[in-house]
N, C-alpha and C positions, 0 to 999 in steps of 0.2 A: 670230783661225782661231787663233794657230800654240798657244793656248792650250789652246781646241774639239779641238784635233787631238789634242794632251798627255792630256788626260782623257779622250777616246774609247782611245786604246792604252791606258791605265793600266787601264780599263776592261774593255779588251776580254782585256786582261790575266789582270784575275783574272777572267773569266771562263772561260781556260781554263786557269788551275790548279785551277781548281774543275772542269773536267769529265778531264780527269786522274786528280786523287783518288777523283772518283767511282768513273774506270777500273778505275782501276788496281786490282793481284791483289795484290803483295807488302807488303802494309799496316803491316806490321813498319819492313821495310826503311824506308819510308818514314814514318812513323809517327816513326823517329829521325832518319833523316839530311839530308828534305827541310820538315819541318813545324817543327820551331824555329827554323832559322836563318828563318826564313820569319816570323814571329809578331811581334817585334816589328817590323819596319819597315814592316809593313803595317798595324799596329795604330798603331803611332805616325804612320803618313800619316793615317788617318782621325782622331785624332786633334785633329792640327794643321790639318788645309784650313779651308777655310770651312762653316762650317752647309748655305748653300746648292749647295756643289761637295759634299758626301760622297757617297759612291758606296755605293748598297745592295747591291752585287755582293761588299763588303768584308763584311756583316754575312749573304748568301749564302751564301759562302765560307765561315765559318768556322760557320756551320749543319752545314755541309757537314763539315768534317771534327770537328764534334762527333758527327754521328751516323756517320758511317762511324767512328773512330778512339775509341771511347765509353770502355771502360777507360784509352788510352793517353791523350787530353783533358782526364777527370776533377780532376788538378790544374791546369789551366790556366785550364779558365771560370772563378772566379774574377776570373785576370788581365782576363782575352775580356769579362768584364761589366765592368769598373769601366773598362778602356780604349774603352766604346763606347757605353753607355749612355745616360752623360749626357747626352755631346754626339751621341747620336741624335734624341733627346729634342729639342735644341735645334736640330736640323737644319729643320725645319720639310717633311718629307719626308711628311704625315700630311692634306694640302689639304683635300684629300677625303670626308676620314675621318669629319667629320657628328662624333657623341658618341664616336666613338673617340680623341677628340684626348687631345694629352695636357694632364693636369691642368696651371695652374699653381699655385704657389706657396701655400696655403691659409694661410699664417702670416696 
């Protein structure tokens, strides 16, 4: 139960950060001081987590970052994709996607 509580706290913290970033007016200041130190821990946490325990809120948070801070985030997009793309496909977060499920290795 403690583990579940830990995941719940992380999930709610990610939602809180996302809401803060969506509502923030001082984009330049936040983009310089808040976002860079947050990126590595959040991306690392997502990549290291067990596939079934990866938080979709991490993907939502980075979608918000990229949409809100477009120009400031452009250089970070490849690093974000590298950190989340493959491990997201492994996470099995598409159980009811039908024909839209990830494609297995075609080799």
